[in-house]
Jmol script that loads the backbone (N, CA, C; Angstrom):
load data "model"
ATOM      1  N   MET A   1      -2.297  -5.739 -28.215  1.00  0.00           N
ATOM      2  CA  MET A   1      -1.139  -4.990 -27.768  1.00  0.00           C
ATOM      3  C   MET A   1      -0.298  -5.879 -26.859  1.00  0.00           C
ATOM      4  N   ASN A   2       0.986  -5.885 -27.071  1.00  0.00           N
ATOM      5  CA  ASN A   2       1.887  -6.674 -26.252  1.00  0.00           C
ATOM      6  C   ASN A   2       2.509  -5.779 -25.181  1.00  0.00           C
ATOM      7  N   TYR A   3       2.384  -6.218 -23.944  1.00  0.00           N
ATOM      8  CA  TYR A   3       2.955  -5.466 -22.842  1.00  0.00           C
ATOM      9  C   TYR A   3       4.353  -5.975 -22.548  1.00  0.00           C
ATOM     10  N   THR A   4       5.273  -5.053 -22.313  1.00  0.00           N
ATOM     11  CA  THR A   4       6.631  -5.439 -21.933  1.00  0.00           C
ATOM     12  C   THR A   4       6.672  -5.655 -20.429  1.00  0.00           C
ATOM     13  N   SER A   5       7.746  -6.241 -19.957  1.00  0.00           N
ATOM     14  CA  SER A   5       7.879  -6.438 -18.508  1.00  0.00           C
ATOM     15  C   SER A   5       7.940  -5.087 -17.804  1.00  0.00           C
ATOM     16  N   GLU A   6       8.482  -4.067 -18.452  1.00  0.00           N
ATOM     17  CA  GLU A   6       8.530  -2.727 -17.865  1.00  0.00           C
ATOM     18  C   GLU A   6       7.130  -2.130 -17.738  1.00  0.00           C
ATOM     19  N   ASP A   7       6.287  -2.363 -18.739  1.00  0.00           N
ATOM     20  CA  ASP A   7       4.897  -1.894 -18.678  1.00  0.00           C
ATOM     21  C   ASP A   7       4.166  -2.536 -17.502  1.00  0.00           C
ATOM     22  N   ILE A   8       4.377  -3.825 -17.336  1.00  0.00           N
ATOM     23  CA  ILE A   8       3.711  -4.564 -16.255  1.00  0.00           C
ATOM     24  C   ILE A   8       4.216  -4.080 -14.896  1.00  0.00           C
ATOM     25  N   LYS A   9       5.527  -3.880 -14.760  1.00  0.00           N
ATOM     26  CA  LYS A   9       6.094  -3.375 -13.504  1.00  0.00           C
ATOM     27  C   LYS A   9       5.522  -1.998 -13.173  1.00  0.00           C
ATOM     28  N   CYS A  10       5.446  -1.137 -14.182  1.00  0.00           N
ATOM     29  CA  CYS A  10       4.927   0.216 -13.975  1.00  0.00           C
ATOM     30  C   CYS A  10       3.477   0.177 -13.510  1.00  0.00           C
ATOM     31  N   GLU A  11       2.668  -0.635 -14.164  1.00  0.00           N
ATOM     32  CA  GLU A  11       1.250  -0.759 -13.793  1.00  0.00           C
ATOM     33  C   GLU A  11       1.101  -1.331 -12.386  1.00  0.00           C
ATOM     34  N   GLU A  12       1.904  -2.321 -12.061  1.00  0.00           N
ATOM     35  CA  GLU A  12       1.870  -2.930 -10.727  1.00  0.00           C
ATOM     36  C   GLU A  12       2.250  -1.910  -9.658  1.00  0.00           C
ATOM     37  N   PHE A  13       3.288  -1.120  -9.941  1.00  0.00           N
ATOM     38  CA  PHE A  13       3.732  -0.121  -8.983  1.00  0.00           C
ATOM     39  C   PHE A  13       2.675   0.962  -8.780  1.00  0.00           C
ATOM     40  N   LEU A  14       2.085   1.445  -9.866  1.00  0.00           N
ATOM     41  CA  LEU A  14       1.019   2.441  -9.759  1.00  0.00           C
ATOM     42  C   LEU A  14      -0.154   1.910  -8.942  1.00  0.00           C
ATOM     43  N   THR A  15      -0.520   0.663  -9.182  1.00  0.00           N
ATOM     44  CA  THR A  15      -1.627   0.045  -8.444  1.00  0.00           C
ATOM     45  C   THR A  15      -1.309  -0.032  -6.959  1.00  0.00           C
ATOM     46  N   LYS A  16      -0.096  -0.461  -6.620  1.00  0.00           N
ATOM     47  CA  LYS A  16       0.294  -0.555  -5.203  1.00  0.00           C
ATOM     48  C   LYS A  16       0.277   0.816  -4.533  1.00  0.00           C
ATOM     49  N   CYS A  17       0.812   1.822  -5.219  1.00  0.00           N
ATOM     50  CA  CYS A  17       0.820   3.174  -4.652  1.00  0.00           C
ATOM     51  C   CYS A  17      -0.598   3.700  -4.461  1.00  0.00           C
ATOM     52  N   TYR A  18      -1.467   3.444  -5.435  1.00  0.00           N
ATOM     53  CA  TYR A  18      -2.848   3.901  -5.327  1.00  0.00           C
ATOM     54  C   TYR A  18      -3.558   3.211  -4.158  1.00  0.00           C
ATOM     55  N   GLU A  19      -3.383   1.894  -4.033  1.00  0.00           N
ATOM     56  CA  GLU A  19      -4.024   1.157  -2.941  1.00  0.00           C
ATOM     57  C   GLU A  19      -3.512   1.629  -1.584  1.00  0.00           C
ATOM     58  N   LEU A  20      -2.206   1.859  -1.466  1.00  0.00           N
ATOM     59  CA  LEU A  20      -1.656   2.370  -0.208  1.00  0.00           C
ATOM     60  C   LEU A  20      -2.139   3.787   0.071  1.00  0.00           C
ATOM     61  N   SER A  21      -2.252   4.607  -0.965  1.00  0.00           N
ATOM     62  CA  SER A  21      -2.758   5.973  -0.791  1.00  0.00           C
ATOM     63  C   SER A  21      -4.189   5.960  -0.267  1.00  0.00           C
ATOM     64  N   ASP A  22      -4.992   5.058  -0.796  1.00  0.00           N
ATOM     65  CA  ASP A  22      -6.366   4.923  -0.321  1.00  0.00           C
ATOM     66  C   ASP A  22      -6.386   4.540   1.150  1.00  0.00           C
ATOM     67  N   LYS A  23      -5.530   3.609   1.539  1.00  0.00           N
ATOM     68  CA  LYS A  23      -5.444   3.179   2.944  1.00  0.00           C
ATOM     69  C   LYS A  23      -4.980   4.334   3.834  1.00  0.00           C
ATOM     70  N   ILE A  24      -4.004   5.102   3.356  1.00  0.00           N
ATOM     71  CA  ILE A  24      -3.492   6.247   4.119  1.00  0.00           C
ATOM     72  C   ILE A  24      -4.581   7.304   4.289  1.00  0.00           C
ATOM     73  N   ALA A  25      -5.322   7.580   3.233  1.00  0.00           N
ATOM     74  CA  ALA A  25      -6.354   8.619   3.262  1.00  0.00           C
ATOM     75  C   ALA A  25      -7.559   8.237   4.107  1.00  0.00           C
ATOM     76  N   THR A  26      -7.844   6.941   4.232  1.00  0.00           N
ATOM     77  CA  THR A  26      -9.078   6.517   4.906  1.00  0.00           C
ATOM     78  C   THR A  26      -8.869   5.851   6.263  1.00  0.00           C
ATOM     79  N   THR A  27      -7.620   5.635   6.663  1.00  0.00           N
ATOM     80  CA  THR A  27      -7.349   5.015   7.965  1.00  0.00           C
ATOM     81  C   THR A  27      -6.311   5.840   8.704  1.00  0.00           C
ATOM     82  N   ASN A  28      -5.841   5.326   9.817  1.00  0.00           N
ATOM     83  CA  ASN A  28      -4.804   6.014  10.582  1.00  0.00           C
ATOM     84  C   ASN A  28      -3.399   5.637  10.133  1.00  0.00           C
ATOM     85  N   THR A  29      -3.261   4.915   9.036  1.00  0.00           N
ATOM     86  CA  THR A  29      -1.941   4.570   8.517  1.00  0.00           C
ATOM     87  C   THR A  29      -1.258   5.855   8.082  1.00  0.00           C
ATOM     88  N   ARG A  30      -0.078   6.121   8.610  1.00  0.00           N
ATOM     89  CA  ARG A  30       0.622   7.350   8.272  1.00  0.00           C
ATOM     90  C   ARG A  30       2.074   7.124   7.873  1.00  0.00           C
ATOM     91  N   SER A  31       2.479   5.860   7.686  1.00  0.00           N
ATOM     92  CA  SER A  31       3.841   5.622   7.223  1.00  0.00           C
ATOM     93  C   SER A  31       3.904   4.353   6.389  1.00  0.00           C
ATOM     94  N   VAL A  32       4.861   4.333   5.477  1.00  0.00           N
ATOM     95  CA  VAL A  32       5.085   3.210   4.580  1.00  0.00           C
ATOM     96  C   VAL A  32       6.596   3.048   4.454  1.00  0.00           C
ATOM     97  N   THR A  33       7.058   1.812   4.380  1.00  0.00           N
ATOM     98  CA  THR A  33       8.476   1.542   4.181  1.00  0.00           C
ATOM     99  C   THR A  33       8.694   0.971   2.791  1.00  0.00           C
ATOM    100  N   ILE A  34       9.711   1.479   2.115  1.00  0.00           N
ATOM    101  CA  ILE A  34      10.083   0.957   0.804  1.00  0.00           C
ATOM    102  C   ILE A  34      11.600   0.769   0.792  1.00  0.00           C
ATOM    103  N   THR A  35      12.047  -0.343   0.233  1.00  0.00           N
ATOM    104  CA  THR A  35      13.482  -0.624   0.203  1.00  0.00           C
ATOM    105  C   THR A  35      14.102  -0.104  -1.085  1.00  0.00           C
ATOM    106  N   THR A  36      15.410   0.102  -1.047  1.00  0.00           N
ATOM    107  CA  THR A  36      16.116   0.517  -2.250  1.00  0.00           C
ATOM    108  C   THR A  36      16.033  -0.574  -3.317  1.00  0.00           C
ATOM    109  N   CYS A  37      15.953  -1.820  -2.896  1.00  0.00           N
ATOM    110  CA  CYS A  37      15.799  -2.933  -3.840  1.00  0.00           C
ATOM    111  C   CYS A  37      14.472  -2.810  -4.602  1.00  0.00           C
ATOM    112  N   GLN A  38      13.398  -2.475  -3.888  1.00  0.00           N
ATOM    113  CA  GLN A  38      12.099  -2.283  -4.539  1.00  0.00           C
ATOM    114  C   GLN A  38      12.157  -1.115  -5.522  1.00  0.00           C
ATOM    115  N   LEU A  39      12.814  -0.034  -5.122  1.00  0.00           N
ATOM    116  CA  LEU A  39      12.945   1.122  -6.009  1.00  0.00           C
ATOM    117  C   LEU A  39      13.685   0.727  -7.289  1.00  0.00           C
ATOM    118  N   GLN A  40      14.762  -0.021  -7.135  1.00  0.00           N
ATOM    119  CA  GLN A  40      15.531  -0.465  -8.304  1.00  0.00           C
ATOM    120  C   GLN A  40      14.707  -1.391  -9.185  1.00  0.00           C
ATOM    121  N   PHE A  41      13.970  -2.316  -8.565  1.00  0.00           N
ATOM    122  CA  PHE A  41      13.165  -3.270  -9.326  1.00  0.00           C
ATOM    123  C   PHE A  41      12.142  -2.539 -10.199  1.00  0.00           C
ATOM    124  N   TYR A  42      11.485  -1.524  -9.618  1.00  0.00           N
ATOM    125  CA  TYR A  42      10.460  -0.784 -10.349  1.00  0.00           C
ATOM    126  C   TYR A  42      11.025   0.376 -11.168  1.00  0.00           C
ATOM    127  N   GLY A  43      12.327   0.645 -11.029  1.00  0.00           N
ATOM    128  CA  GLY A  43      12.952   1.723 -11.790  1.00  0.00           C
ATOM    129  C   GLY A  43      12.504   3.105 -11.349  1.00  0.00           C
ATOM    130  N   LYS A  44      12.309   3.282 -10.056  1.00  0.00           N
ATOM    131  CA  LYS A  44      11.836   4.564  -9.515  1.00  0.00           C
ATOM    132  C   LYS A  44      12.864   5.142  -8.560  1.00  0.00           C
ATOM    133  N   THR A  45      12.802   6.451  -8.366  1.00  0.00           N
ATOM    134  CA  THR A  45      13.600   7.108  -7.333  1.00  0.00           C
ATOM    135  C   THR A  45      12.669   7.402  -6.157  1.00  0.00           C
ATOM    136  N   ILE A  46      13.236   7.708  -5.022  1.00  0.00           N
ATOM    137  CA  ILE A  46      12.399   8.023  -3.861  1.00  0.00           C
ATOM    138  C   ILE A  46      11.594   9.299  -4.127  1.00  0.00           C
ATOM    139  N   THR A  47      12.157  10.219  -4.891  1.00  0.00           N
ATOM    140  CA  THR A  47      11.438  11.449  -5.245  1.00  0.00           C
ATOM    141  C   THR A  47      10.217  11.124  -6.111  1.00  0.00           C
ATOM    142  N   ASP A  48      10.384  10.211  -7.073  1.00  0.00           N
ATOM    143  CA  ASP A  48       9.250   9.773  -7.903  1.00  0.00           C
ATOM    144  C   ASP A  48       8.125   9.229  -7.028  1.00  0.00           C
ATOM    145  N   VAL A  49       8.508   8.396  -6.070  1.00  0.00           N
ATOM    146  CA  VAL A  49       7.523   7.743  -5.196  1.00  0.00           C
ATOM    147  C   VAL A  49       6.809   8.776  -4.329  1.00  0.00           C
ATOM    148  N   MET A  50       7.557   9.710  -3.770  1.00  0.00           N
ATOM    149  CA  MET A  50       6.954  10.746  -2.931  1.00  0.00           C
ATOM    150  C   MET A  50       5.956  11.579  -3.736  1.00  0.00           C
ATOM    151  N   GLN A  51       6.327  11.958  -4.964  1.00  0.00           N
ATOM    152  CA  GLN A  51       5.432  12.748  -5.806  1.00  0.00           C
ATOM    153  C   GLN A  51       4.188  11.954  -6.189  1.00  0.00           C
ATOM    154  N   MET A  52       4.366  10.655  -6.434  1.00  0.00           N
ATOM    155  CA  MET A  52       3.232   9.810  -6.795  1.00  0.00           C
ATOM    156  C   MET A  52       2.225   9.744  -5.648  1.00  0.00           C
ATOM    157  N   PHE A  53       2.725   9.495  -4.426  1.00  0.00           N
ATOM    158  CA  PHE A  53       1.841   9.435  -3.266  1.00  0.00           C
ATOM    159  C   PHE A  53       1.135  10.762  -3.047  1.00  0.00           C
ATOM    160  N   LYS A  54       1.875  11.859  -3.118  1.00  0.00           N
ATOM    161  CA  LYS A  54       1.254  13.174  -2.905  1.00  0.00           C
ATOM    162  C   LYS A  54       0.162  13.421  -3.934  1.00  0.00           C
ATOM    163  N   SER A  55       0.413  13.080  -5.180  1.00  0.00           N
ATOM    164  CA  SER A  55      -0.581  13.261  -6.238  1.00  0.00           C
ATOM    165  C   SER A  55      -1.833  12.430  -5.970  1.00  0.00           C
ATOM    166  N   PHE A  56      -1.651  11.156  -5.632  1.00  0.00           N
ATOM    167  CA  PHE A  56      -2.797  10.298  -5.343  1.00  0.00           C
ATOM    168  C   PHE A  56      -3.577  10.802  -4.134  1.00  0.00           C
ATOM    169  N   LEU A  57      -2.870  11.185  -3.067  1.00  0.00           N
ATOM    170  CA  LEU A  57      -3.541  11.645  -1.847  1.00  0.00           C
ATOM    171  C   LEU A  57      -4.305  12.945  -2.095  1.00  0.00           C
ATOM    172  N   THR A  58      -3.726  13.853  -2.866  1.00  0.00           N
ATOM    173  CA  THR A  58      -4.399  15.106  -3.192  1.00  0.00           C
ATOM    174  C   THR A  58      -5.658  14.832  -4.007  1.00  0.00           C
ATOM    175  N   THR A  59      -5.561  13.914  -4.948  1.00  0.00           N
ATOM    176  CA  THR A  59      -6.712  13.544  -5.770  1.00  0.00           C
ATOM    177  C   THR A  59      -7.816  12.930  -4.915  1.00  0.00           C
ATOM    178  N   MET A  60      -7.432  12.137  -3.918  1.00  0.00           N
ATOM    179  CA  MET A  60      -8.427  11.490  -3.060  1.00  0.00           C
ATOM    180  C   MET A  60      -9.171  12.474  -2.178  1.00  0.00           C
ATOM    181  N   ASP A  61      -8.566  13.638  -1.919  1.00  0.00           N
ATOM    182  CA  ASP A  61      -9.273  14.668  -1.152  1.00  0.00           C
ATOM    183  C   ASP A  61     -10.498  15.144  -1.915  1.00  0.00           C
ATOM    184  N   GLY A  62     -10.423  15.093  -3.237  1.00  0.00           N
ATOM    185  CA  GLY A  62     -11.572  15.421  -4.079  1.00  0.00           C
ATOM    186  C   GLY A  62     -11.910  16.893  -4.078  1.00  0.00           C
ATOM    187  N   PRO A  63     -12.958  17.228  -4.822  1.00  0.00           N
ATOM    188  CA  PRO A  63     -13.387  18.632  -4.878  1.00  0.00           C
ATOM    189  C   PRO A  63     -13.961  19.055  -3.529  1.00  0.00           C
ATOM    190  N   THR A  64     -13.901  20.335  -3.291  1.00  0.00           N
ATOM    191  CA  THR A  64     -14.411  20.843  -2.012  1.00  0.00           C
ATOM    192  C   THR A  64     -15.592  21.760  -2.256  1.00  0.00           C
ATOM    193  N   ASP A  65     -16.494  21.754  -1.315  1.00  0.00           N
ATOM    194  CA  ASP A  65     -17.640  22.652  -1.341  1.00  0.00           C
ATOM    195  C   ASP A  65     -17.152  24.008  -0.820  1.00  0.00           C
ATOM    196  N   ALA A  66     -17.396  25.064  -1.546  1.00  0.00           N
ATOM    197  CA  ALA A  66     -16.889  26.393  -1.181  1.00  0.00           C
ATOM    198  C   ALA A  66     -17.303  26.806   0.228  1.00  0.00           C
ATOM    199  N   GLU A  67     -18.510  26.429   0.652  1.00  0.00           N
ATOM    200  CA  GLU A  67     -18.981  26.819   1.984  1.00  0.00           C
ATOM    201  C   GLU A  67     -18.277  26.046   3.092  1.00  0.00           C
ATOM    202  N   ASP A  68     -17.925  24.802   2.825  1.00  0.00           N
ATOM    203  CA  ASP A  68     -17.313  23.951   3.845  1.00  0.00           C
ATOM    204  C   ASP A  68     -15.803  23.823   3.673  1.00  0.00           C
ATOM    205  N   TYR A  69     -15.233  24.625   2.800  1.00  0.00           N
ATOM    206  CA  TYR A  69     -13.824  24.464   2.464  1.00  0.00           C
ATOM    207  C   TYR A  69     -12.913  24.757   3.650  1.00  0.00           C
ATOM    208  N   VAL A  70     -12.056  23.795   3.967  1.00  0.00           N
ATOM    209  CA  VAL A  70     -11.001  23.958   4.950  1.00  0.00           C
ATOM    210  C   VAL A  70      -9.719  23.572   4.220  1.00  0.00           C
ATOM    211  N   PRO A  71      -8.757  24.469   4.134  1.00  0.00           N
ATOM    212  CA  PRO A  71      -7.575  24.215   3.317  1.00  0.00           C
ATOM    213  C   PRO A  71      -6.565  23.236   3.927  1.00  0.00           C
ATOM    214  N   PHE A  72      -6.748  21.950   3.665  1.00  0.00           N
ATOM    215  CA  PHE A  72      -5.794  20.937   4.095  1.00  0.00           C
ATOM    216  C   PHE A  72      -4.917  20.556   2.917  1.00  0.00           C
ATOM    217  N   THR A  73      -3.694  20.173   3.201  1.00  0.00           N
ATOM    218  CA  THR A  73      -2.790  19.703   2.162  1.00  0.00           C
ATOM    219  C   THR A  73      -1.977  18.523   2.684  1.00  0.00           C
ATOM    220  N   TRP A  74      -1.601  17.640   1.790  1.00  0.00           N
ATOM    221  CA  TRP A  74      -0.790  16.472   2.146  1.00  0.00           C
ATOM    222  C   TRP A  74       0.694  16.813   2.018  1.00  0.00           C
ATOM    223  N   HIS A  75       1.471  16.342   2.990  1.00  0.00           N
ATOM    224  CA  HIS A  75       2.927  16.466   2.962  1.00  0.00           C
ATOM    225  C   HIS A  75       3.504  15.058   3.051  1.00  0.00           C
ATOM    226  N   VAL A  76       4.534  14.799   2.261  1.00  0.00           N
ATOM    227  CA  VAL A  76       5.178  13.486   2.251  1.00  0.00           C
ATOM    228  C   VAL A  76       6.658  13.698   2.570  1.00  0.00           C
ATOM    229  N   TYR A  77       7.135  12.995   3.580  1.00  0.00           N
ATOM    230  CA  TYR A  77       8.535  13.079   3.993  1.00  0.00           C
ATOM    231  C   TYR A  77       9.167  11.695   3.919  1.00  0.00           C
ATOM    232  N   ALA A  78      10.472  11.664   3.666  1.00  0.00           N
ATOM    233  CA  ALA A  78      11.181  10.383   3.605  1.00  0.00           C
ATOM    234  C   ALA A  78      12.461  10.463   4.429  1.00  0.00           C
ATOM    235  N   ASN A  79      12.692   9.427   5.227  1.00  0.00           N
ATOM    236  CA  ASN A  79      13.934   9.273   5.971  1.00  0.00           C
ATOM    237  C   ASN A  79      14.568   7.963   5.556  1.00  0.00           C
ATOM    238  N   LYS A  80      15.855   7.995   5.251  1.00  0.00           N
ATOM    239  CA  LYS A  80      16.549   6.773   4.862  1.00  0.00           C
ATOM    240  C   LYS A  80      17.217   6.162   6.079  1.00  0.00           C
ATOM    241  N   VAL A  81      16.950   4.874   6.285  1.00  0.00           N
ATOM    242  CA  VAL A  81      17.573   4.118   7.368  1.00  0.00           C
ATOM    243  C   VAL A  81      18.114   2.840   6.750  1.00  0.00           C
ATOM    244  N   GLY A  82      19.433   2.748   6.628  1.00  0.00           N
ATOM    245  CA  GLY A  82      20.034   1.584   5.982  1.00  0.00           C
ATOM    246  C   GLY A  82      19.643   1.542   4.515  1.00  0.00           C
ATOM    247  N   ASP A  83      19.057   0.415   4.106  1.00  0.00           N
ATOM    248  CA  ASP A  83      18.631   0.282   2.704  1.00  0.00           C
ATOM    249  C   ASP A  83      17.129   0.481   2.542  1.00  0.00           C
ATOM    250  N   LYS A  84      16.505   1.161   3.519  1.00  0.00           N
ATOM    251  CA  LYS A  84      15.058   1.393   3.474  1.00  0.00           C
ATOM    252  C   LYS A  84      14.754   2.870   3.621  1.00  0.00           C
ATOM    253  N   TYR A  85      13.625   3.248   3.040  1.00  0.00           N
ATOM    254  CA  TYR A  85      13.094   4.595   3.225  1.00  0.00           C
ATOM    255  C   TYR A  85      11.792   4.486   4.000  1.00  0.00           C
ATOM    256  N   GLN A  86      11.664   5.285   5.038  1.00  0.00           N
ATOM    257  CA  GLN A  86      10.425   5.374   5.801  1.00  0.00           C
ATOM    258  C   GLN A  86       9.708   6.623   5.315  1.00  0.00           C
ATOM    259  N   LEU A  87       8.569   6.438   4.646  1.00  0.00           N
ATOM    260  CA  LEU A  87       7.772   7.566   4.165  1.00  0.00           C
ATOM    261  C   LEU A  87       6.724   7.909   5.216  1.00  0.00           C
ATOM    262  N   LYS A  88       6.611   9.191   5.527  1.00  0.00           N
ATOM    263  CA  LYS A  88       5.611   9.681   6.481  1.00  0.00           C
ATOM    264  C   LYS A  88       4.651  10.596   5.746  1.00  0.00           C
ATOM    265  N   PHE A  89       3.372  10.473   6.095  1.00  0.00           N
ATOM    266  CA  PHE A  89       2.323  11.241   5.436  1.00  0.00           C
ATOM    267  C   PHE A  89       1.592  12.069   6.473  1.00  0.00           C
ATOM    268  N   ILE A  90       1.527  13.371   6.239  1.00  0.00           N
ATOM    269  CA  ILE A  90       0.877  14.276   7.180  1.00  0.00           C
ATOM    270  C   ILE A  90      -0.157  15.102   6.417  1.00  0.00           C
ATOM    271  N   HIS A  91      -1.355  15.162   6.959  1.00  0.00           N
ATOM    272  CA  HIS A  91      -2.445  15.950   6.383  1.00  0.00           C
ATOM    273  C   HIS A  91      -2.566  17.200   7.240  1.00  0.00           C
ATOM    274  N   ARG A  92      -2.104  18.337   6.730  1.00  0.00           N
ATOM    275  CA  ARG A  92      -2.027  19.565   7.523  1.00  0.00           C
ATOM    276  C   ARG A  92      -2.979  20.630   7.051  1.00  0.00           C
ATOM    277  N   LEU A  93      -3.420  21.395   8.006  1.00  0.00           N
ATOM    278  CA  LEU A  93      -4.223  22.583   7.729  1.00  0.00           C
ATOM    279  C   LEU A  93      -3.280  23.680   7.224  1.00  0.00           C
ATOM    280  N   VAL A  94      -3.637  24.301   6.134  1.00  0.00           N
ATOM    281  CA  VAL A  94      -2.843  25.386   5.571  1.00  0.00           C
ATOM    282  C   VAL A  94      -3.308  26.689   6.227  1.00  0.00           C
ATOM    283  N   ILE A  95      -2.383  27.334   6.897  1.00  0.00           N
ATOM    284  CA  ILE A  95      -2.710  28.594   7.566  1.00  0.00           C
ATOM    285  C   ILE A  95      -1.978  29.713   6.844  1.00  0.00           C
ATOM    286  N   THR A  96      -2.743  30.649   6.334  1.00  0.00           N
ATOM    287  CA  THR A  96      -2.162  31.798   5.639  1.00  0.00           C
ATOM    288  C   THR A  96      -2.617  33.075   6.314  1.00  0.00           C
ATOM    289  N   THR A  97      -1.799  34.089   6.198  1.00  0.00           N
ATOM    290  CA  THR A  97      -2.172  35.384   6.733  1.00  0.00           C
ATOM    291  C   THR A  97      -2.240  36.371   5.590  1.00  0.00           C
ATOM    292  N   ASN A  98      -3.187  37.255   5.654  1.00  0.00           N
ATOM    293  CA  ASN A  98      -3.338  38.271   4.602  1.00  0.00           C
ATOM    294  C   ASN A  98      -3.105  39.639   5.152  1.00  0.00           C
TER     295      ASN A  98
END
end "model"
wireframe off; spacefill off
backbone 0.3
color backbone group
């Protein structure tokens, strides 16, 4: 199978997002910066990137034991400063009332 440059870029981007998600989930890292140039190079929008990180982070939480279940969820926010986006990651407890 012959890979195109777009295939390689996509795989590289997915790998970088996954590795950063792992670092975010397992350390105190809670922000990442991405430039508009990087977004253009990989052919992604900031919304694509935010959804990708949220998906990876949610997956890394893994299955929960019903007895020990505490409803946490990941939130991803982006602020644009100049030609860069600062992504913030927050792991919050979900509080619901019945």
